[in-house]
N, C-alpha and C positions, 0 to 999 in steps of 0.2 A: 132518613139517612141515605145519602147517595150511594148507589151501587158502584163498585170499582169498575173502571174501564179496562177492557181487555187490551193488552198491548200487542201490537203486531210483532211477528218474529224477526222482522228486518226493519232497520231504521230507514227513514226516508232516503237517506243518501245511498243506501244499498239497493234501492229499487231502480229498475230500468223500464223504459218503454221502447217501442219499436214500431216500424211501419211495414216491415217484411219479415217473414220467417221461411226457413227451409227445413223440412223434415227429411233427414237423411235415413233411408231405409235400405235393407238388403236388396230391394228390387229397383231402387232408383230414388231420385229426389222429388219431393213435393213442395212447390213454391207457393207461398200464401201471402196475399196482401192483407195486412192487419188493419183494423179500424179503431185507432186510438181516440178518434173524435167521437165515435158512437158508443164505445165501451172502454173508457179510459182505465178503470180499475181492473177490468178483466184482462185487457192487453198488458197492463203492468204486471199482473200476476203471472200470466203465461210467459212473457218475455223474461221476467226475473227468474222464474223456475228454469227456463231453458238455459239462460246464461250461467246459472249455478250447476248445470248438469243434471238436474232432477229427472229429466225425461230420458237420459242416456240409458240405452239398453232395456227400456220398458217395452212391453208388447202392446199391440192392438189386441185387446182381449175379446173384443166383440166385433163380429162382422155379420150383418143382416143383408143378404143379397137384395139389391135394388133399393136399399134403404140407407144404412150407415155403416161406417167403421168407427170404432171407439177405442181410445187409449188414454194413457196418462195415470193409470192406477198401479202403484208399486206392488200391490197384492196380486195383480194380474187376473182379477176375477170380477171387477166392478164394485168392490166393497171398500176400497181404500183411496187415499189421496189427501192432500192438504194444500192450503193456499199459503201465500207469503204473509198473510195477515194473521196467521196463528190460529185460525178458525175458518169456518165457511164464511162466504161473503155474499152480499146481496146481488140480485139480478140487476142487469142494466137493460131494461126493456122500454125504449122510448119510441112511441108510435110516429114521432116526427122524423126519425132518422131514415135514410135511404135503405140501410140494411134491414131494418124492421119492415119497411114497406115491401122490399123484395121477398122477404120470407125465406123459408127453408128450401132453397133451390139447389140443384146439383152443384157441388163444390163448396157450399157454405160450411164454415167452421164455427161451431157453437159449443158452449159449455154443457156438459152432462151434469145432471143433478138428481137429487132424491126428493125434490119438491121445491117450493118457493124459497129463494135465498139460501140455498145449500151448495153453492159453487165451491169447488176445491181445486183439483188439478186435472180432472178428467174432461176430455173434450171429444167431440165427434165431428166427422166430415160426412156431408150428405152425398150419397151415391146417385141420387135422382131427386127430382122435384117432389116435395111432399107437403101437403097442407097441414102440417103440425100446428097445434095451438102455440101462441107466442109465449111459451114457458121457458125458453132456453136462450140465454144471451148469445147473440151472434157477434163474433169479434173478428171475423176474417172470411176470406174466400180464396180458394185455389186458383192461381193464375197460370200455373204450368205444372204438368205432371198428373193430370186427372186420370190418364191411362194407368199410372202407377197406383193411384188410389183404388182403382177398380180391380187391381191384381192382388191387393192386400187380403190375406186370409187371417182368421183368428190365430193368434200366436206369433205372427210376424213381428219382428223387432223394429223399433225406432233406434237407429244407431245413436243419433243425437238430433237436437233441434238447434239450428243456428238462427240468431235474430240480428237485425240491423235497423 
């Protein structure tokens, strides 16, 4: 007997993609170039959540000096979040893409997860180059506002994320 297929929480027509994002914070704006060609499902998830206001007033709950800032958890402690697909979704780790080859360098934006294929809404921004294993889907890079990224402290709010 076939297993029932999980249905996404949003219909195809309600999903959006984007090429750019701006995280509006109390300290200033962080502009990001998104990589829909490298990580289409991840960018669609991030952009759709942003358009729906999901990230509005959430905090960066984690800041590791010289490593990362992390946000996107409505619980504010790293335990929550959801995707537009109604469940976690798979990693997009393609060794042929430029983002994969570049790796986890300063300014890279990637999905936080609890293990393989457990992406939801949490993401992180690299504060410095780090030779992390390729376990986290890279879906963008900061193009302007890295000085703002480096000022973010745990508990600082994302006012909203705009995408286009």
